[in-house]
C-alpha positions as CSV (number, residue, x, y, z in Angstrom):
1,M,-110.0,-71.9,156.1
2,G,-108.0,-74.6,154.4
3,K,-104.5,-75.8,155.0
4,I,-101.6,-73.5,154.1
5,K,-99.9,-74.8,150.9
6,V,-96.1,-75.0,151.2
7,V,-93.5,-75.4,148.5
8,S,-90.2,-76.5,150.0
9,V,-87.1,-75.5,148.0
10,G,-83.8,-77.2,148.6
11,C,-83.7,-80.8,149.6
12,G,-80.3,-81.2,151.2
13,I,-79.4,-82.0,154.8
14,I,-81.1,-79.0,156.5
15,A,-84.4,-79.9,154.8
16,N,-84.6,-82.9,157.1
17,E,-84.8,-80.6,160.1
18,W,-87.6,-78.5,158.6
19,M,-89.6,-81.6,157.6
20,K,-89.4,-83.0,161.1
21,N,-91.0,-79.8,162.4
22,A,-93.3,-79.0,159.6
23,L,-94.9,-82.4,158.8
24,P,-96.6,-82.9,162.2
25,R,-98.5,-79.6,161.8
26,T,-102.2,-79.9,161.0
27,D,-102.6,-76.4,159.5
28,M,-100.2,-76.8,156.6
29,E,-99.2,-79.3,153.9
30,I,-96.1,-79.7,151.7
31,V,-97.5,-79.5,148.2
32,A,-94.2,-79.6,146.3
33,L,-90.5,-80.2,146.7
34,V,-88.0,-78.4,144.6
35,D,-84.3,-79.0,144.0
36,I,-81.9,-78.3,141.1
37,R,-81.2,-82.1,141.3
38,K,-84.6,-83.7,140.9
39,E,-83.3,-86.9,142.4
40,S,-82.7,-85.1,145.7
41,A,-86.3,-83.9,145.8
42,E,-87.5,-87.4,145.0
43,A,-85.3,-88.9,147.7
44,L,-86.6,-86.4,150.3
45,A,-90.2,-87.2,149.3
46,S,-89.5,-90.9,149.7
47,R,-87.8,-90.5,153.0
48,Y,-90.9,-88.8,154.6
49,G,-93.6,-90.7,152.7
50,L,-94.7,-87.6,150.7
51,T,-96.7,-88.0,147.6
52,C,-96.4,-84.4,146.4
53,P,-94.9,-83.6,143.0
54,T,-91.2,-82.7,142.6
55,F,-89.7,-79.9,140.5
56,T,-86.5,-78.3,139.5
57,D,-88.0,-74.8,139.0
58,V,-89.5,-72.7,141.8
59,A,-91.9,-70.7,139.7
60,T,-93.3,-73.8,138.0
61,A,-93.9,-75.5,141.4
62,I,-95.7,-72.4,142.7
63,Q,-97.9,-72.0,139.6
64,Q,-98.9,-75.7,139.4
65,T,-99.7,-76.0,143.1
66,N,-101.2,-72.6,143.8
67,A,-98.9,-72.4,146.9
68,D,-99.2,-69.9,149.7
69,V,-95.7,-70.2,151.3
70,V,-92.2,-71.1,150.2
71,F,-89.6,-72.6,152.5
72,D,-86.2,-71.5,151.2
73,L,-83.7,-74.2,152.3
74,T,-81.2,-73.6,149.6
75,I,-77.5,-72.5,149.9
76,P,-76.9,-68.8,150.7
77,A,-76.0,-68.0,147.1
78,S,-79.5,-69.0,146.0
79,H,-81.6,-67.1,148.6
80,F,-82.0,-64.0,146.5
81,S,-83.4,-65.8,143.4
82,V,-85.6,-68.1,145.4
83,C,-87.0,-65.4,147.6
84,T,-87.7,-62.9,144.9
85,T,-89.3,-65.5,142.6
86,A,-91.6,-66.6,145.5
87,I,-92.5,-63.1,146.4
88,N,-93.2,-62.1,142.8
89,H,-95.5,-65.1,142.5
90,G,-97.6,-64.1,145.5
91,C,-96.0,-66.3,148.2
92,D,-94.7,-65.5,151.7
93,V,-91.3,-66.9,152.5
94,F,-89.7,-68.7,155.4
95,S,-86.0,-68.9,154.9
96,E,-82.9,-70.5,156.3
97,K,-80.2,-68.1,157.4
98,P,-78.5,-66.0,156.2
99,M,-81.0,-63.6,154.6
100,A,-78.8,-63.1,151.6
101,A,-75.3,-63.5,150.4
102,T,-74.7,-59.7,150.1
103,M,-76.1,-56.5,151.5
104,T,-77.1,-55.4,148.0
105,E,-79.2,-58.6,147.6
106,A,-80.7,-58.2,151.1
107,R,-81.8,-54.6,150.5
108,D,-83.3,-55.6,147.1
109,M,-85.2,-58.5,148.7
110,I,-86.7,-56.1,151.3
111,R,-87.8,-53.8,148.5
112,H,-89.5,-56.8,146.8
113,V,-91.3,-57.8,150.0
114,E,-92.5,-54.3,150.7
115,R,-93.6,-53.6,147.2
116,K,-95.6,-56.9,147.0
117,G,-96.9,-56.6,150.6
118,R,-95.7,-60.1,151.5
119,F,-94.2,-61.7,154.6
120,F,-90.6,-62.7,154.8
121,S,-89.0,-64.4,157.8
122,V,-85.4,-65.7,158.3
123,M,-84.9,-68.6,160.7
124,Q,-82.9,-67.9,163.8
125,N,-83.2,-70.8,166.2
126,Q,-80.4,-70.4,168.7
127,R,-82.1,-67.6,170.6
128,Y,-84.7,-70.1,171.8
129,N,-82.3,-72.3,173.8
130,P,-83.5,-72.3,177.4
131,N,-80.1,-71.5,178.7
132,I,-79.5,-68.4,176.5
133,R,-82.9,-67.2,177.6
134,A,-81.7,-67.6,181.2
135,L,-78.6,-65.7,180.4
136,R,-80.6,-62.9,178.8
137,H,-82.8,-62.8,182.0
138,L,-79.7,-62.7,184.2
139,V,-78.4,-59.7,182.2
140,H,-81.7,-57.9,182.0
141,S,-82.4,-58.4,185.7
142,G,-79.8,-55.8,186.6
143,A,-77.7,-58.2,188.6
144,I,-74.5,-57.3,186.8
145,G,-75.5,-53.7,186.2
146,V,-75.4,-52.0,182.8
147,P,-73.5,-54.2,180.4
148,G,-70.5,-52.7,178.7
149,Y,-68.9,-55.7,177.1
150,I,-70.2,-58.9,175.6
151,G,-67.9,-61.6,174.1
152,A,-68.5,-64.8,172.3
153,D,-66.0,-67.5,171.4
154,F,-66.9,-70.1,168.7
155,F,-64.2,-72.7,167.9
156,I,-65.2,-75.9,166.2
157,G,-63.4,-78.1,163.6
158,A,-66.3,-78.8,161.3
159,H,-65.5,-81.1,158.4
160,F,-68.3,-80.4,156.0
161,D,-68.8,-81.7,152.5
162,G,-70.5,-79.6,149.8
163,F,-70.9,-75.9,149.4
164,R,-69.4,-74.6,152.7
165,V,-66.0,-75.9,151.8
166,L,-66.0,-73.8,148.6
167,M,-67.5,-70.6,149.9
168,D,-65.5,-67.4,150.2
169,S,-66.7,-66.7,153.7
170,P,-68.1,-69.9,155.2
171,L,-67.9,-68.9,158.9
172,V,-69.2,-65.3,158.7
173,L,-71.9,-65.9,156.1
174,D,-73.2,-69.3,157.0
175,M,-72.6,-69.7,160.8
176,A,-71.6,-66.5,162.6
177,I,-75.0,-65.0,161.8
178,H,-76.3,-67.2,164.6
179,T,-73.9,-65.8,167.1
180,F,-74.4,-62.2,166.0
181,D,-78.2,-62.7,166.4
182,Q,-77.6,-64.2,169.9
183,A,-75.7,-61.1,171.0
184,R,-78.6,-58.9,169.8
185,F,-81.0,-61.1,171.8
186,I,-78.9,-61.2,175.0
187,L,-78.4,-57.4,175.1
188,G,-81.7,-56.3,173.5
189,A,-79.5,-54.0,171.3
190,D,-78.6,-53.8,167.6
191,P,-75.2,-53.2,166.0
192,V,-74.4,-49.8,164.6
193,S,-70.9,-50.5,163.3
194,V,-68.6,-53.4,162.9
195,Y,-65.0,-54.1,162.1
196,C,-64.3,-57.6,160.8
197,H,-61.0,-59.3,160.0
198,E,-61.6,-62.8,158.5
199,F,-58.8,-65.1,157.5
200,N,-58.0,-68.7,156.7
201,P,-55.6,-70.2,159.3
202,F,-52.8,-72.7,158.6
203,G,-54.2,-76.2,158.3
204,S,-57.7,-75.1,157.2
205,W,-59.5,-77.4,154.8
206,Y,-61.8,-74.6,153.6
207,S,-61.2,-72.7,150.3
208,G,-62.4,-69.5,151.8
209,N,-61.9,-67.7,155.1
210,A,-62.9,-70.0,157.9
211,A,-62.0,-67.8,160.9
212,A,-62.9,-64.2,161.9
213,I,-62.5,-61.6,164.6
214,C,-65.3,-59.1,164.7
215,I,-65.8,-56.0,166.9
216,F,-69.3,-54.5,167.0
217,E,-70.4,-51.2,168.5
218,M,-74.0,-51.7,169.8
219,S,-76.9,-49.4,170.0
220,D,-76.8,-49.5,173.9
221,E,-73.1,-48.3,173.7
222,S,-71.7,-51.6,174.7
223,V,-69.1,-53.5,172.6
224,F,-69.5,-57.0,171.3
225,C,-66.4,-59.0,170.4
226,Y,-66.8,-62.2,168.3
227,R,-63.9,-64.7,167.9
228,G,-64.6,-67.7,165.8
229,S,-63.2,-70.5,163.7
230,W,-64.7,-73.4,161.8
231,C,-61.3,-75.1,161.4
232,A,-60.2,-75.2,165.1
233,E,-59.2,-78.7,166.0
234,G,-59.4,-79.6,169.7
235,A,-61.0,-78.0,172.8
236,S,-64.2,-77.2,171.0
237,T,-66.7,-74.7,172.3
238,A,-70.5,-75.4,172.1
239,W,-72.2,-74.7,168.8
240,E,-74.1,-72.0,170.9
241,S,-70.6,-70.4,171.6
242,S,-69.1,-69.5,175.0
243,W,-70.2,-66.2,176.4
244,R,-69.1,-63.5,178.8
245,V,-71.1,-60.4,179.6
246,T,-69.4,-57.8,181.8
247,G,-71.4,-55.1,183.6
248,E,-70.9,-52.4,186.2
249,K,-71.4,-54.8,189.1
250,G,-70.2,-58.2,187.8
251,T,-70.0,-60.7,185.0
252,A,-72.4,-63.2,183.6
253,I,-71.0,-66.4,182.1
254,W,-72.5,-69.1,179.8
255,D,-70.4,-71.9,178.4
256,G,-73.0,-72.8,175.8
257,H,-73.8,-76.1,177.5
258,S,-74.9,-75.7,181.2
259,A,-76.9,-73.1,183.0
260,P,-75.4,-69.6,183.1
261,Y,-74.3,-67.9,186.2
262,A,-73.0,-64.5,187.4
263,E,-70.4,-63.3,189.8
264,I,-71.2,-59.9,191.3
265,V,-69.4,-57.7,193.7
266,S,-70.3,-58.7,197.3
267,L,-71.8,-56.1,199.7
268,S,-69.5,-57.4,202.4
269,G,-67.7,-54.2,202.8
270,Q,-64.4,-55.4,201.3
271,E,-62.4,-52.2,200.6
272,D,-59.2,-53.6,199.2
273,K,-58.7,-52.0,195.9
274,F,-57.0,-55.0,194.4
275,I,-59.2,-57.8,195.9
276,R,-63.0,-57.9,195.9
277,D,-65.4,-60.4,197.3
278,Y,-67.8,-61.8,194.8
279,T,-71.1,-63.6,195.2
280,R,-72.2,-66.2,192.7
281,I,-75.8,-66.1,191.6
282,E,-77.8,-68.3,189.3
283,S,-80.6,-67.2,186.9
284,D,-84.1,-67.7,188.2
285,Y,-85.5,-67.9,184.7
286,K,-88.2,-70.5,184.3
């Protein structure tokens, strides 16, 4: 079996991260680069020593290279057109998050994938951090009992150039999806309903709403609360967010940087209704 032929679409900053991981592989090759600005595709090719052709049109690139897979590394507003074009031309798709800019587009993309029998995967890398896996293990070990509440704080002053500054919902659409996926991973549960209030605080340098409060009801009957801002100057959280999971027997904490831990009710026999003894435990995840 020959190498998988990949057309990579979108040659902005995030494309560098994909190239660093894709190029060392021996089972695939980048056969074309596509960007609406041809000079961006040519610059990316030069940066990584690629000799493949560059294009401004996805369909043309697929047809001329007989590609198997498309990497969709474009802005969220372009995901629908890139994905459906790739699927309709017989390619599988690996995409940057989010899946789509709207639910209508997302559902239509799924219909295309199912009708054509293709494979479509959306990148979610933050669930592979060793410390979040340790937190999940701590929660699922039963140490804190059945979780009833999970909360994530994300506060960073991110001064971007480009499309994010102009988006209507830069935080919720382009970043919070990571944190929402992390909550699903930590709990092993999916959302069944959500209330979201997004807003643009004073001092924001974004055109659209750069902050949001979201309350999710989860399929395990717990509640997930997200508080976030991309225009919060000072006292930044980690990009992985700061987490608290409260269960029947205690609470698990992860600051997004160091290893998680939990404090659980001690079995010392303390009966004071206002004061409890707690034991700190570390995750034994390897």
